[in-house]
Backbone as JSON Lines, residues from 0, in Angstrom:
{"i":0,"aa":"X","n":[-7.24,17.31,-19.72],"ca":[-6.3,17.55,-18.62],"c":[-6.95,17.24,-17.27]}
{"i":1,"aa":"X","n":[-8.23,17.62,-17.15],"ca":[-8.94,17.35,-15.92],"c":[-9.03,15.85,-15.65]}
{"i":2,"aa":"X","n":[-9.29,15.07,-16.71],"ca":[-9.37,13.61,-16.58],"c":[-8.04,13.01,-16.16]}
{"i":3,"aa":"X","n":[-6.96,13.56,-16.72],"ca":[-5.62,13.08,-16.38],"c":[-5.32,13.31,-14.91]}
{"i":4,"aa":"X","n":[-5.64,14.5,-14.39],"ca":[-5.4,14.81,-12.98],"c":[-6.24,13.92,-12.07]}
{"i":5,"aa":"X","n":[-7.49,13.68,-12.48],"ca":[-8.36,12.82,-11.69],"c":[-7.79,11.41,-11.61]}
{"i":6,"aa":"X","n":[-7.3,10.91,-12.73],"ca":[-6.73,9.56,-12.76],"c":[-5.51,9.46,-11.87]}
{"i":7,"aa":"X","n":[-4.65,10.48,-11.92],"ca":[-3.45,10.48,-11.09],"c":[-3.81,10.49,-9.61]}
{"i":8,"aa":"X","n":[-4.82,11.28,-9.23],"ca":[-5.25,11.34,-7.84],"c":[-5.84,10.02,-7.39]}
{"i":9,"aa":"X","n":[-6.59,9.36,-8.28],"ca":[-7.17,8.06,-7.94],"c":[-6.08,7.02,-7.71]}
{"i":10,"aa":"X","n":[-5.07,7.02,-8.59],"ca":[-3.96,6.08,-8.44],"c":[-3.19,6.36,-7.16]}
{"i":11,"aa":"X","n":[-2.99,7.64,-6.85],"ca":[-2.25,8.01,-5.65],"c":[-2.99,7.55,-4.41]}
{"i":12,"aa":"X","n":[-4.33,7.63,-4.44],"ca":[-5.1,7.24,-3.28],"c":[-5.04,5.74,-3.04]}
{"i":13,"aa":"X","n":[-4.8,4.96,-4.1],"ca":[-4.73,3.51,-3.97],"c":[-3.34,3.05,-3.59]}
{"i":14,"aa":"X","n":[-2.31,3.67,-4.19],"ca":[-0.95,3.17,-4.01],"c":[-0.15,4.05,-3.06]}
{"i":15,"aa":"X","n":[0.03,3.57,-1.85],"ca":[1.05,4.14,-1.01],"c":[0.64,5.19,0.0]}
{"i":16,"aa":"X","n":[-0.51,5.81,-0.11],"ca":[-0.88,6.85,0.84],"c":[-1.71,6.25,1.97]}
{"i":17,"aa":"X","n":[-1.19,5.19,2.59],"ca":[-1.89,4.49,3.65],"c":[-1.15,4.68,4.97]}
{"i":18,"aa":"X","n":[-1.86,4.58,6.08],"ca":[-1.21,4.57,7.38],"c":[-0.59,3.21,7.62]}
{"i":19,"aa":"X","n":[0.39,3.16,8.51],"ca":[1.12,1.91,8.75],"c":[0.23,0.8,9.26]}
{"i":20,"aa":"X","n":[-0.9,1.14,9.94],"ca":[-1.77,0.07,10.46],"c":[-2.6,-0.59,9.37]}
{"i":21,"aa":"X","n":[-2.54,-0.06,8.15],"ca":[-3.23,-0.71,7.03],"c":[-2.28,-1.59,6.22]}
{"i":22,"aa":"X","n":[-1.01,-1.6,6.61],"ca":[0.01,-2.33,5.86],"c":[0.14,-3.77,6.36]}
{"i":23,"aa":"X","n":[0.27,-4.69,5.42],"ca":[0.55,-6.08,5.75],"c":[1.74,-6.52,4.91]}
{"i":24,"aa":"X","n":[2.79,-7.01,5.59],"ca":[4.0,-7.47,4.93],"c":[4.15,-8.95,5.22]}
{"i":25,"aa":"X","n":[4.35,-9.75,4.19],"ca":[4.37,-11.2,4.37],"c":[5.19,-11.88,3.28]}
{"i":26,"aa":"X","n":[5.61,-13.1,3.59],"ca":[6.19,-13.96,2.57],"c":[5.05,-14.73,1.96]}
{"i":27,"aa":"X","n":[4.89,-14.59,0.65],"ca":[3.8,-15.24,-0.04],"c":[4.28,-16.25,-1.07]}
{"i":28,"aa":"X","n":[3.52,-17.31,-1.2],"ca":[3.79,-18.31,-2.24],"c":[2.69,-18.19,-3.29]}
{"i":29,"aa":"X","n":[3.09,-18.01,-4.53],"ca":[2.13,-17.73,-5.6],"c":[1.17,-18.89,-5.82]}
{"i":30,"aa":"X","n":[-0.11,-18.56,-5.85],"ca":[-1.15,-19.5,-6.27],"c":[-1.57,-19.14,-7.7]}
{"i":31,"aa":"X","n":[-1.93,-17.87,-7.91],"ca":[-2.22,-17.42,-9.28],"c":[-2.19,-15.9,-9.35]}
{"i":32,"aa":"X","n":[-1.89,-15.41,-10.54],"ca":[-1.92,-13.98,-10.84],"c":[-2.55,-13.84,-12.22]}
{"i":33,"aa":"X","n":[-3.73,-13.22,-12.28],"ca":[-4.48,-13.1,-13.53],"c":[-4.77,-11.64,-13.85]}
{"i":34,"aa":"X","n":[-4.66,-11.32,-15.12],"ca":[-4.96,-9.97,-15.6],"c":[-6.47,-9.75,-15.61]}
{"i":35,"aa":"X","n":[-6.9,-8.51,-15.29],"ca":[-8.31,-8.18,-15.39],"c":[-8.45,-6.72,-15.82]}
{"i":36,"aa":"X","n":[-9.67,-6.37,-16.23],"ca":[-9.95,-5.01,-16.66],"c":[-10.77,-4.33,-15.57]}
{"i":37,"aa":"X","n":[-10.19,-3.35,-14.89],"ca":[-10.92,-2.7,-13.78],"c":[-12.02,-1.76,-14.29]}
{"i":38,"aa":"X","n":[-13.02,-1.56,-13.44],"ca":[-14.06,-0.59,-13.76],"c":[-13.52,0.8,-13.46]}
{"i":39,"aa":"X","n":[-13.64,1.69,-14.42],"ca":[-13.11,3.03,-14.27],"c":[-14.24,4.03,-14.01]}
{"i":40,"aa":"X","n":[-13.94,5.03,-13.2],"ca":[-14.85,6.14,-13.0],"c":[-14.94,6.9,-14.33]}
{"i":41,"aa":"X","n":[-16.11,7.44,-14.64],"ca":[-16.28,8.16,-15.9],"c":[-15.23,9.26,-16.05]}
{"i":42,"aa":"X","n":[-14.54,9.24,-17.18],"ca":[-13.5,10.23,-17.44],"c":[-12.13,9.83,-16.94]}
{"i":43,"aa":"X","n":[-12.06,8.72,-16.18],"ca":[-10.77,8.25,-15.65],"c":[-9.98,7.52,-16.73]}
{"i":44,"aa":"X","n":[-8.68,7.72,-16.73],"ca":[-7.79,7.08,-17.7],"c":[-7.01,5.99,-16.99]}
{"i":45,"aa":"X","n":[-6.92,4.81,-17.63],"ca":[-6.15,3.71,-17.05],"c":[-4.73,3.74,-17.6]}
{"i":46,"aa":"X","n":[-3.77,3.98,-16.71],"ca":[-2.36,4.04,-17.1],"c":[-1.67,2.69,-16.96]}
{"i":47,"aa":"X","n":[-2.15,1.88,-16.01],"ca":[-1.48,0.63,-15.68],"c":[-2.34,-0.58,-16.04]}
{"i":48,"aa":"X","n":[-1.67,-1.7,-16.25],"ca":[-2.4,-2.95,-16.39],"c":[-2.75,-3.47,-15.0]}
{"i":49,"aa":"X","n":[-3.89,-4.14,-14.9],"ca":[-4.41,-4.57,-13.6],"c":[-4.39,-6.09,-13.48]}
{"i":50,"aa":"X","n":[-4.09,-6.57,-12.27],"ca":[-3.97,-8.01,-12.04],"c":[-4.6,-8.36,-10.69]}
{"i":51,"aa":"X","n":[-5.26,-9.51,-10.66],"ca":[-5.77,-10.05,-9.41],"c":[-4.83,-11.18,-8.99]}
{"i":52,"aa":"X","n":[-4.32,-11.08,-7.78],"ca":[-3.34,-12.05,-7.3],"c":[-3.89,-12.81,-6.1]}
{"i":53,"aa":"X","n":[-3.56,-14.08,-6.04],"ca":[-3.92,-14.93,-4.91],"c":[-2.64,-15.63,-4.43]}
{"i":54,"aa":"X","n":[-2.3,-15.42,-3.16],"ca":[-1.06,-15.96,-2.6],"c":[-1.31,-16.66,-1.27]}
{"i":55,"aa":"X","n":[-0.58,-17.74,-1.06],"ca":[-0.56,-18.39,0.24],"c":[0.3,-17.55,1.18]}
{"i":56,"aa":"X","n":[-0.18,-17.33,2.4],"ca":[0.6,-16.59,3.39],"c":[1.52,-17.58,4.1]}
{"i":57,"aa":"X","n":[2.79,-17.54,3.77],"ca":[3.77,-18.47,4.32],"c":[4.28,-18.0,5.68]}
{"i":58,"aa":"X","n":[4.55,-16.69,5.78],"ca":[5.05,-16.12,7.04],"c":[4.67,-14.65,7.12]}
{"i":59,"aa":"X","n":[4.12,-14.23,8.26],"ca":[3.77,-12.83,8.46],"c":[4.98,-12.08,9.02]}
{"i":60,"aa":"X","n":[5.25,-10.92,8.45],"ca":[6.39,-10.11,8.87],"c":[5.93,-8.85,9.62]}
{"i":61,"aa":"X","n":[4.87,-8.23,9.12],"ca":[4.37,-7.0,9.75],"c":[2.87,-6.89,9.5]}
{"i":62,"aa":"X","n":[2.14,-6.45,10.52],"ca":[0.69,-6.29,10.38],"c":[-0.03,-7.57,10.8]}
{"i":63,"aa":"X","n":[-1.35,-7.51,10.68],"ca":[-2.19,-8.61,11.13],"c":[-3.08,-9.1,9.99]}
{"i":64,"aa":"X","n":[-3.1,-10.41,9.81],"ca":[-3.96,-11.03,8.81],"c":[-4.27,-12.44,9.29]}
{"i":65,"aa":"X","n":[-5.54,-12.85,9.25],"ca":[-5.95,-14.07,9.93],"c":[-6.19,-15.28,9.03]}
{"i":66,"aa":"X","n":[-6.05,-15.12,7.72],"ca":[-6.32,-16.24,6.82],"c":[-5.01,-16.84,6.3]}
{"i":67,"aa":"X","n":[-5.13,-18.02,5.69],"ca":[-3.95,-18.71,5.15],"c":[-3.57,-18.26,3.76]}
{"i":68,"aa":"X","n":[-4.5,-17.56,3.09],"ca":[-4.21,-17.03,1.76],"c":[-4.82,-15.63,1.66]}
{"i":69,"aa":"X","n":[-4.33,-14.88,0.68],"ca":[-4.78,-13.49,0.54],"c":[-4.98,-13.16,-0.94]}
{"i":70,"aa":"X","n":[-6.04,-12.39,-1.21],"ca":[-6.31,-11.88,-2.55],"c":[-6.01,-10.39,-2.55]}
{"i":71,"aa":"X","n":[-5.32,-9.92,-3.57],"ca":[-5.06,-8.49,-3.68],"c":[-4.96,-8.09,-5.14]}
{"i":72,"aa":"X","n":[-5.18,-6.8,-5.39],"ca":[-5.04,-6.26,-6.74],"c":[-3.67,-5.63,-6.89]}
{"i":73,"aa":"X","n":[-3.09,-5.78,-8.06],"ca":[-1.79,-5.18,-8.36],"c":[-1.89,-4.43,-9.68]}
{"i":74,"aa":"X","n":[-1.3,-3.24,-9.71],"ca":[-1.3,-2.42,-10.92],"c":[0.15,-2.15,-11.32]}
{"i":75,"aa":"X","n":[0.44,-2.31,-12.6],"ca":[1.82,-2.21,-13.06],"c":[1.88,-1.55,-14.42]}
{"i":76,"aa":"X","n":[2.69,-0.51,-14.52],"ca":[2.83,0.23,-15.77],"c":[3.57,-0.56,-16.83]}
{"i":77,"aa":"X","n":[4.4,-1.52,-16.39],"ca":[5.24,-2.28,-17.31],"c":[4.58,-3.58,-17.79]}
{"i":78,"aa":"X","n":[3.39,-3.88,-17.29],"ca":[2.74,-5.13,-17.67],"c":[2.68,-6.09,-16.51]}
{"i":79,"aa":"X","n":[2.92,-7.36,-16.77],"ca":[2.86,-8.38,-15.71],"c":[3.81,-8.02,-14.57]}
{"i":80,"aa":"X","n":[3.31,-7.98,-13.32],"ca":[4.16,-7.6,-12.19],"c":[5.39,-8.49,-12.05]}
{"i":81,"aa":"X","n":[6.52,-7.88,-11.8],"ca":[7.77,-8.63,-11.7],"c":[7.73,-9.67,-10.58]}
{"i":82,"aa":"X","n":[7.01,-9.36,-9.49],"ca":[7.0,-10.31,-8.37],"c":[6.36,-11.64,-8.75]}
{"i":83,"aa":"X","n":[5.49,-11.63,-9.76],"ca":[4.78,-12.86,-10.13],"c":[5.67,-13.88,-10.84]}
{"i":84,"aa":"X","n":[6.9,-13.48,-11.18],"ca":[7.82,-14.39,-11.85],"c":[8.49,-15.36,-10.88]}
{"i":85,"aa":"X","n":[8.31,-15.11,-9.58],"ca":[8.99,-15.93,-8.56],"c":[7.97,-16.72,-7.74]}
{"i":86,"aa":"X","n":[8.41,-17.86,-7.23],"ca":[7.51,-18.71,-6.44],"c":[7.23,-18.13,-5.06]}
{"i":87,"aa":"X","n":[8.27,-17.63,-4.4],"ca":[8.14,-17.09,-3.04],"c":[8.66,-15.66,-3.0]}
{"i":88,"aa":"X","n":[7.85,-14.77,-2.42],"ca":[8.16,-13.35,-2.48],"c":[7.81,-12.66,-1.17]}
{"i":89,"aa":"X","n":[8.63,-11.7,-0.78],"ca":[8.28,-10.8,0.31],"c":[7.43,-9.71,-0.3]}
{"i":90,"aa":"X","n":[6.17,-9.63,0.12],"ca":[5.21,-8.71,-0.49],"c":[4.71,-7.67,0.51]}
{"i":91,"aa":"X","n":[4.31,-6.53,-0.04],"ca":[3.82,-5.4,0.74],"c":[2.45,-5.02,0.19]}
{"i":92,"aa":"X","n":[1.4,-5.18,1.0],"ca":[0.05,-4.83,0.56],"c":[-0.6,-3.93,1.59]}
{"i":93,"aa":"X","n":[-1.51,-3.07,1.12],"ca":[-2.22,-2.16,2.01],"c":[-3.72,-2.32,1.83]}
{"i":94,"aa":"X","n":[-4.45,-2.13,2.92],"ca":[-5.9,-2.26,2.9],"c":[-6.54,-0.89,2.67]}
{"i":95,"aa":"X","n":[-7.41,-0.83,1.68],"ca":[-8.13,0.41,1.37],"c":[-9.6,0.06,1.21]}
{"i":96,"aa":"X","n":[-10.43,0.56,2.14],"ca":[-11.87,0.29,2.12],"c":[-12.17,-1.21,2.07]}
{"i":97,"aa":"X","n":[-11.42,-1.98,2.86],"ca":[-11.68,-3.41,2.97],"c":[-11.1,-4.26,1.87]}
{"i":98,"aa":"X","n":[-10.33,-3.67,0.99],"ca":[-9.74,-4.39,-0.14],"c":[-8.23,-4.22,-0.1]}
{"i":99,"aa":"X","n":[-7.5,-5.29,-0.45],"ca":[-6.05,-5.26,-0.41],"c":[-5.46,-4.89,-1.77]}
{"i":100,"aa":"X","n":[-4.45,-4.01,-1.72],"ca":[-3.74,-3.57,-2.92],"c":[-2.24,-3.72,-2.72]}
{"i":101,"aa":"X","n":[-1.58,-4.19,-3.73],"ca":[-0.12,-4.29,-3.69],"c":[0.49,-2.9,-3.68]}
{"i":102,"aa":"X","n":[1.47,-2.68,-2.79],"ca":[2.23,-1.44,-2.81],"c":[3.09,-1.46,-4.07]}
{"i":103,"aa":"X","n":[2.78,-0.61,-4.97],"ca":[3.28,-0.67,-6.34],"c":[4.81,-0.84,-6.41]}
{"i":104,"aa":"X","n":[5.22,-1.9,-7.11],"ca":[6.6,-2.25,-7.41],"c":[7.41,-2.74,-6.2]}
{"i":105,"aa":"X","n":[6.78,-2.89,-5.04],"ca":[7.55,-3.26,-3.85],"c":[7.5,-4.76,-3.58]}
{"i":106,"aa":"X","n":[8.66,-5.41,-3.68],"ca":[8.76,-6.84,-3.42],"c":[10.24,-7.23,-3.33]}
{"i":107,"aa":"X","n":[10.5,-8.42,-2.81],"ca":[11.79,-9.09,-2.91],"c":[11.52,-10.57,-3.17]}
{"i":108,"aa":"X","n":[12.18,-11.17,-4.12],"ca":[12.11,-12.62,-4.25],"c":[12.95,-13.21,-3.12]}
{"i":109,"aa":"X","n":[12.43,-14.26,-2.47],"ca":[13.09,-14.81,-1.29],"c":[13.26,-16.32,-1.4]}
{"i":110,"aa":"X","n":[14.26,-16.83,-0.64],"ca":[14.63,-18.24,-0.71],"c":[14.97,-18.73,0.69]}
{"i":111,"aa":"X","n":[14.73,-20.01,0.95],"ca":[14.98,-20.59,2.26],"c":[16.47,-20.88,2.44]}
{"i":112,"aa":"X","n":[17.01,-20.5,3.57],"ca":[18.41,-20.79,3.88],"c":[18.51,-22.13,4.6]}
{"i":113,"aa":"X","n":[19.72,-22.63,4.75],"ca":[19.93,-23.92,5.43],"c":[19.47,-23.88,6.88]}
{"i":114,"aa":"X","n":[19.51,-22.7,7.48],"ca":[19.08,-22.57,8.87],"c":[17.58,-22.37,9.0]}
{"i":115,"aa":"X","n":[16.86,-22.41,7.88],"ca":[15.4,-22.33,7.92],"c":[14.82,-20.93,7.86]}
{"i":116,"aa":"X","n":[15.67,-19.93,7.62],"ca":[15.18,-18.55,7.51],"c":[14.97,-18.2,6.03]}
{"i":117,"aa":"X","n":[14.24,-17.11,5.81],"ca":[14.04,-16.61,4.46],"c":[14.96,-15.42,4.2]}
{"i":118,"aa":"X","n":[15.51,-15.36,3.0],"ca":[16.42,-14.27,2.64],"c":[16.32,-14.0,1.15]}
{"i":119,"aa":"X","n":[16.79,-12.82,0.74],"ca":[16.85,-12.47,-0.68],"c":[18.31,-12.29,-1.08]}
{"i":120,"aa":"X","n":[18.59,-12.49,-2.36],"ca":[19.95,-12.42,-2.87],"c":[20.36,-10.99,-3.21]}
{"i":121,"aa":"X","n":[21.65,-10.75,-3.06],"ca":[22.23,-9.52,-3.57],"c":[22.18,-8.33,-2.62]}
{"i":122,"aa":"X","n":[22.43,-7.17,-3.19],"ca":[22.45,-5.91,-2.48],"c":[21.05,-5.59,-1.94]}
{"i":123,"aa":"X","n":[20.91,-5.33,-0.62],"ca":[19.58,-5.03,-0.08],"c":[18.97,-3.75,-0.64]}
{"i":124,"aa":"X","n":[19.8,-2.89,-1.23],"ca":[19.31,-1.63,-1.79],"c":[19.26,-1.67,-3.33]}
{"i":125,"aa":"X","n":[19.2,-2.89,-3.89],"ca":[19.21,-3.0,-5.36],"c":[18.02,-2.3,-6.0]}
{"i":126,"aa":"X","n":[16.91,-2.19,-5.28],"ca":[15.75,-1.47,-5.79],"c":[15.59,-0.1,-5.14]}
{"i":127,"aa":"X","n":[16.44,0.23,-4.19],"ca":[16.25,1.42,-3.36],"c":[17.55,2.21,-3.18]}
{"i":128,"aa":"X","n":[18.33,2.32,-4.22],"ca":[19.63,2.99,-4.09],"c":[19.48,4.43,-3.61]}
{"i":129,"aa":"X","n":[18.39,5.08,-4.0],"ca":[18.15,6.47,-3.59],"c":[18.02,6.58,-2.07]}
{"i":130,"aa":"X","n":[17.53,5.51,-1.43],"ca":[17.32,5.52,0.03],"c":[18.4,4.72,0.76]}
{"i":131,"aa":"X","n":[19.55,4.56,0.13],"ca":[20.6,3.71,0.7],"c":[21.05,4.17,2.07]}
{"i":132,"aa":"X","n":[21.14,3.19,3.0],"ca":[21.66,3.46,4.33],"c":[22.8,2.47,4.6]}
{"i":133,"aa":"X","n":[22.95,2.02,5.84],"ca":[24.16,1.28,6.21],"c":[24.04,-0.24,6.21]}
{"i":134,"aa":"X","n":[22.86,-0.78,5.94],"ca":[22.68,-2.22,5.97],"c":[23.54,-2.91,4.92]}
{"i":135,"aa":"X","n":[24.21,-3.98,5.31],"ca":[25.1,-4.71,4.4],"c":[24.64,-6.15,4.23]}
{"i":136,"aa":"X","n":[24.87,-6.71,3.06],"ca":[24.58,-8.12,2.81],"c":[25.59,-8.98,3.54]}
{"i":137,"aa":"X","n":[25.18,-10.22,3.84],"ca":[26.05,-11.18,4.5],"c":[26.13,-12.45,3.65]}
{"i":138,"aa":"X","n":[27.14,-13.26,3.92],"ca":[27.26,-14.53,3.21],"c":[26.14,-15.47,3.68]}
{"i":139,"aa":"X","n":[25.48,-16.12,2.72],"ca":[24.35,-16.99,3.04],"c":[24.55,-18.37,2.44]}
{"i":140,"aa":"X","n":[24.01,-19.38,3.13],"ca":[23.96,-20.73,2.58],"c":[22.49,-21.1,2.42]}
{"i":141,"aa":"X","n":[22.07,-21.34,1.2],"ca":[20.67,-21.64,0.94],"c":[20.42,-23.14,0.98]}
{"i":142,"aa":"X","n":[19.18,-23.5,1.3],"ca":[18.8,-24.91,1.36],"c":[19.03,-25.59,0.01]}
{"i":143,"aa":"X","n":[18.74,-24.87,-1.05],"ca":[19.02,-25.3,-2.43],"c":[19.79,-24.18,-3.11]}
{"i":144,"aa":"X","n":[20.73,-24.48,-3.99],"ca":[21.47,-23.42,-4.68],"c":[20.52,-22.45,-5.38]}
{"i":145,"aa":"X","n":[20.77,-21.17,-5.23],"ca":[19.95,-20.15,-5.87],"c":[20.75,-19.56,-7.03]}
{"i":146,"aa":"X","n":[20.23,-19.72,-8.23],"ca":[20.94,-19.22,-9.4],"c":[19.96,-18.68,-10.43]}
{"i":147,"aa":"X","n":[20.5,-17.86,-11.35],"ca":[19.67,-17.18,-12.34],"c":[20.32,-17.32,-13.72]}
{"i":148,"aa":"X","n":[19.5,-17.54,-14.72],"ca":[19.97,-17.67,-16.09],"c":[20.38,-16.29,-16.62]}
{"i":149,"aa":"X","n":[21.61,-16.15,-17.06],"ca":[22.1,-14.87,-17.57],"c":[22.49,-14.96,-19.05]}
{"i":150,"aa":"X","n":[22.1,-16.05,-19.7],"ca":[22.53,-16.28,-21.08],"c":[22.02,-15.23,-22.06]}
{"i":151,"aa":"X","n":[20.88,-14.59,-21.74],"ca":[20.32,-13.6,-22.66],"c":[20.72,-12.17,-22.32]}
{"i":152,"aa":"X","n":[21.53,-11.98,-21.29],"ca":[21.91,-10.65,-20.83],"c":[23.25,-10.22,-21.42]}
{"i":153,"aa":"X","n":[23.41,-8.9,-21.6],"ca":[24.71,-8.4,-22.04],"c":[25.58,-8.1,-20.82]}
{"i":154,"aa":"X","n":[26.81,-7.71,-21.07],"ca":[27.78,-7.5,-19.99],"c":[27.3,-6.45,-18.99]}
{"i":155,"aa":"X","n":[26.75,-5.37,-19.48],"ca":[26.29,-4.29,-18.6],"c":[25.12,-4.74,-17.74]}
{"i":156,"aa":"X","n":[24.2,-5.49,-18.31],"ca":[23.05,-5.99,-17.55],"c":[23.5,-6.96,-16.46]}
{"i":157,"aa":"X","n":[24.45,-7.81,-16.79],"ca":[24.97,-8.74,-15.79],"c":[25.65,-7.99,-14.65]}
{"i":158,"aa":"X","n":[26.42,-6.99,-15.0],"ca":[27.12,-6.2,-14.0],"c":[26.15,-5.46,-13.09]}
{"i":159,"aa":"X","n":[25.03,-5.02,-13.66],"ca":[24.04,-4.28,-12.89],"c":[23.24,-5.18,-11.96]}
{"i":160,"aa":"X","n":[22.76,-6.33,-12.46],"ca":[21.83,-7.16,-11.7],"c":[22.5,-8.29,-10.93]}
{"i":161,"aa":"X","n":[23.69,-8.7,-11.34],"ca":[24.36,-9.83,-10.67],"c":[25.83,-9.51,-10.39]}
{"i":162,"aa":"X","n":[26.09,-8.44,-9.66],"ca":[27.48,-8.02,-9.44],"c":[28.19,-8.85,-8.38]}
{"i":163,"aa":"X","n":[29.51,-8.86,-8.46],"ca":[30.33,-9.4,-7.38],"c":[30.3,-8.37,-6.24]}
{"i":164,"aa":"X","n":[30.45,-8.75,-4.99],"ca":[30.69,-10.12,-4.5],"c":[29.4,-10.88,-4.18]}
{"i":165,"aa":"X","n":[28.26,-10.31,-4.54],"ca":[26.98,-10.95,-4.22],"c":[26.75,-12.24,-5.01]}
{"i":166,"aa":"X","n":[27.31,-12.29,-6.21],"ca":[27.11,-13.44,-7.09],"c":[28.43,-13.91,-7.68]}
{"i":167,"aa":"X","n":[28.47,-15.18,-8.03],"ca":[29.58,-15.7,-8.83],"c":[28.98,-16.24,-10.13]}
{"i":168,"aa":"X","n":[29.7,-16.05,-11.22],"ca":[29.18,-16.4,-12.54],"c":[29.88,-17.63,-13.1]}
{"i":169,"aa":"X","n":[29.07,-18.58,-13.6],"ca":[29.65,-19.73,-14.3],"c":[28.57,-20.42,-15.12]}
{"i":170,"aa":"X","n":[28.98,-20.89,-16.29],"ca":[28.08,-21.63,-17.18],"c":[26.77,-20.9,-17.45]}
{"i":171,"aa":"X","n":[26.88,-19.59,-17.75],"ca":[25.72,-18.77,-18.09],"c":[24.68,-18.67,-16.97]}
{"i":172,"aa":"X","n":[25.17,-18.81,-15.74],"ca":[24.28,-18.62,-14.6],"c":[24.98,-17.79,-13.54]}
{"i":173,"aa":"X","n":[24.18,-17.02,-12.78],"ca":[24.68,-16.24,-11.66],"c":[24.25,-16.95,-10.38]}
{"i":174,"aa":"X","n":[25.21,-17.36,-9.56],"ca":[24.93,-18.08,-8.33],"c":[25.03,-17.12,-7.14]}
{"i":175,"aa":"X","n":[24.0,-17.16,-6.32],"ca":[23.93,-16.23,-5.18],"c":[24.89,-16.65,-4.07]}
{"i":176,"aa":"X","n":[25.67,-15.7,-3.58],"ca":[26.6,-15.93,-2.47],"c":[26.22,-15.12,-1.23]}
{"i":177,"aa":"X","n":[25.65,-13.93,-1.46],"ca":[25.36,-13.02,-0.35],"c":[23.96,-12.45,-0.48]}
{"i":178,"aa":"X","n":[23.4,-12.06,0.66],"ca":[22.07,-11.48,0.65],"c":[21.67,-10.99,2.03]}
{"i":179,"aa":"X","n":[20.37,-10.82,2.23],"ca":[19.86,-10.23,3.46],"c":[18.58,-10.96,3.88]}
{"i":180,"aa":"X","n":[18.4,-11.12,5.2],"ca":[17.2,-11.77,5.73],"c":[15.99,-10.84,5.64]}
{"i":181,"aa":"X","n":[14.79,-11.44,5.7],"ca":[13.57,-10.68,5.41],"c":[13.29,-9.55,6.4]}
{"i":182,"aa":"X","n":[13.61,-9.72,7.68],"ca":[13.36,-8.65,8.64],"c":[14.14,-7.38,8.27]}
{"i":183,"aa":"X","n":[15.36,-7.58,7.79],"ca":[16.18,-6.44,7.38],"c":[15.69,-5.86,6.06]}
{"i":184,"aa":"X","n":[15.17,-6.71,5.18],"ca":[14.6,-6.21,3.93],"c":[13.39,-5.33,4.21]}
{"i":185,"aa":"X","n":[12.57,-5.72,5.18],"ca":[11.45,-4.88,5.58],"c":[11.95,-3.53,6.1]}
{"i":186,"aa":"X","n":[13.05,-3.55,6.85],"ca":[13.62,-2.31,7.38],"c":[14.07,-1.39,6.24]}
{"i":187,"aa":"X","n":[14.63,-1.97,5.17],"ca":[15.04,-1.18,4.01],"c":[13.85,-0.43,3.43]}
{"i":188,"aa":"X","n":[12.74,-1.12,3.25],"ca":[11.54,-0.49,2.7],"c":[10.92,0.5,3.68]}
{"i":189,"aa":"X","n":[10.93,0.14,4.96],"ca":[10.34,1.0,6.0],"c":[11.06,2.34,6.07]}
{"i":190,"aa":"X","n":[12.38,2.31,5.95],"ca":[13.17,3.54,6.02],"c":[13.26,4.26,4.67]}
{"i":191,"aa":"X","n":[12.84,3.59,3.62],"ca":[12.98,4.14,2.28],"c":[11.67,4.46,1.61]}
{"i":192,"aa":"X","n":[11.24,3.6,0.69],"ca":[10.05,3.86,-0.13],"c":[8.79,4.03,0.72]}
{"i":193,"aa":"X","n":[8.6,3.15,1.72],"ca":[7.37,3.24,2.51],"c":[7.33,4.52,3.35]}
{"i":194,"aa":"X","n":[8.48,4.99,3.76],"ca":[8.54,6.28,4.47],"c":[8.24,7.41,3.49]}
{"i":195,"aa":"X","n":[8.8,7.33,2.29],"ca":[8.56,8.37,1.28],"c":[7.09,8.43,0.89]}
{"i":196,"aa":"X","n":[6.4,7.31,0.96],"ca":[4.97,7.25,0.62],"c":[4.08,7.68,1.78]}
{"i":197,"aa":"X","n":[4.67,7.97,2.93],"ca":[3.9,8.44,4.06],"c":[3.34,7.36,4.95]}
{"i":198,"aa":"X","n":[3.73,6.11,4.73],"ca":[3.23,5.01,5.53],"c":[3.93,4.98,6.89]}
{"i":199,"aa":"X","n":[5.22,5.27,6.91],"ca":[5.98,5.38,8.14],"c":[6.59,6.76,8.25]}
{"i":200,"aa":"X","n":[6.78,7.21,9.48],"ca":[7.36,8.54,9.7],"c":[8.87,8.44,9.77]}
């Protein structure tokens, strides 16, 4: 039991209990994400799988970072981090003792619009319904059509992840119609999960 509590405290100290000046929010383009086995303190239990990620910094949204690419560690209870499935992602990382760590489970896949801005598809609170506020999605025109394969999903899964009016369905694909720009997506996290984690007041 003592080992379990120690492990939970160690995880808590890494994920989310950072001040806002240690936070860096950026649009990243994936270079590589590789699994690794972290060194554990004696008696510590590893609950999550660990990954080393390297991303190109495409656009800075919040915080300061001076290089063109960034290395950070990501820990995920479900296995390979969901953000790694997409080419371009709005990512949230925090610095702890000179090392960058992904804010656990926090990301949005993003796409370039015709006007040259970055945005994500669907309901801005799709990952944060508990912290839902008044922000609404708007109609977007993307530089390239944004669509998702839904051929392996059942009716309930489609309704949950690709609902109208955010998406239209045809030929086993969900096409994005509405979404939110990255500055507003950051606001969703700032007022929700990141506030709950003590990063923002």
